[in-house]
C-alpha positions in Angstrom: -2.8 11.8 0.7 -0.3 12.1 -2.1 -0.7 9.5 -4.8 1.8 8.9 -7.6 1.1 6.5 -10.4 3.9 5.5 -12.7 3.6 3.5 -15.9 6.6 1.4 -17.1 6.9 -0.1 -20.6 3.4 1.1 -21.4 1.6 4.4 -22.3 -0.3 6.1 -19.5 -3.9 5.1 -19.5 -6.6 7.3 -18.0 -9.0 4.4 -17.3 -6.3 2.4 -15.6 -5.3 5.4 -13.6 -8.8 6.1 -12.4 -9.3 2.4 -11.6 -6.2 2.5 -9.4 -7.2 5.7 -7.7 -10.7 4.4 -6.9 -9.3 1.2 -5.4 -6.7 3.0 -3.4 -9.5 4.8 -1.5 -9.8 1.6 0.6 -6.3 2.3 2.0 -7.1 6.0 2.7 -10.3 4.9 4.5 -8.2 2.7 6.8 -5.7 5.5 7.4 -8.2 8.3 8.2 -7.2 8.5 11.8 -3.5 9.0 10.9 -4.1 11.5 8.1 -4.6 14.3 10.7 -1.2 13.7 12.4 1.1 12.8 9.5 0.8 13.0 5.7 1.1 9.7 3.9 2.3 8.9 0.4 1.3 6.1 -1.9 3.3 5.2 -5.0 2.0 2.8 -7.5 4.2 1.3 -10.3 2.3 -0.4 -13.1 4.7 -2.5 -15.2 3.9 -4.1 -18.5 6.0 -6.8 -20.0 6.5 -6.5 -23.8 7.7 -10.0 -24.4 4.7 -11.9 -22.8 1.4 -10.8 -21.2 2.6 -10.9 -17.6 2.1 -7.5 -15.9 3.1 -6.3 -12.5 1.8 -3.8 -9.9 3.9 -2.6 -7.0 2.4 -0.4 -4.2 4.5 1.4 -1.7 2.8 3.2 1.3 4.7 5.4 3.7 3.3 7.2 6.8 4.9 8.4 9.9 4.6 5.0 11.6 4.3 2.6 8.6 6.4 1.7 5.6 4.6 -1.0 3.6 5.1 -2.6 0.2 2.7 -4.9 -1.8 3.4 -6.6 -5.1 1.4 -8.7 -7.5 1.8 -10.1 -11.0 -0.6 -11.6 -13.6 -1.9 -11.4 -17.1 -4.8 -8.9 -16.5 -3.6 -5.5 -15.3 -7.0 -4.7 -13.6 -7.0 -7.9 -11.6 -3.3 -7.3 -10.7 -4.2 -3.9 -9.3 -7.1 -5.2 -7.4 -5.1 -8.0 -5.8 -2.2 -5.8 -4.9 -4.4 -3.3 -3.2 -6.2 -6.1 -1.3 -2.8 -7.2 -0.1 -2.0 -3.6 0.9 -5.3 -3.4 2.8 -4.5 -6.6 4.8 -0.9 -5.3 5.5 -2.4 -2.0 6.8 -4.8 -3.9 9.1 -2.0 -6.1 10.4 0.3 -3.1 11.0 -2.5 -1.1 12.8 -3.2 -4.1 15.0 0.5 -4.4 15.9 0.7 -0.7 16.7 -2.4 -0.8 18.8 -1.0 -3.9 20.6 2.3 -2.2 21.3 0.6 0.8 22.7 -1.5 -1.2 25.1 1.4 -3.3 26.6 2.7 -1.9 29.9 6.3 -0.9 30.0 7.9 -3.1 32.6 11.4 -3.2 34.1 12.0 -6.6 32.5 11.1 -5.3 29.1 13.5 -2.3 29.4 16.3 -4.6 30.5 15.9 -6.9 27.5 16.4 -4.1 25.0 
């Protein structure tokens, strides 16, 4: 798993970076089965607003079969990171369920005709 954390409008912070890396382990736990087949990349953008205390976190996850994006904003950066990662975890679960559902559906002639 390749993880890239970028800080915008703020100095890089080791405690914030370690917090994000610890929380992102939830995503890597869900993607253990896919880590053998394809590498996956996680990019995290942490953006601070200088004019008012409203920060943002964006997470982009890319694997061979998934391309997901989660975003959250709020006044506390730690809560913003936690909520964005929780959103990403739910997106991963939904995407894995869809992929599993697609693989279990039989390929019928009607289905091929409608493509």
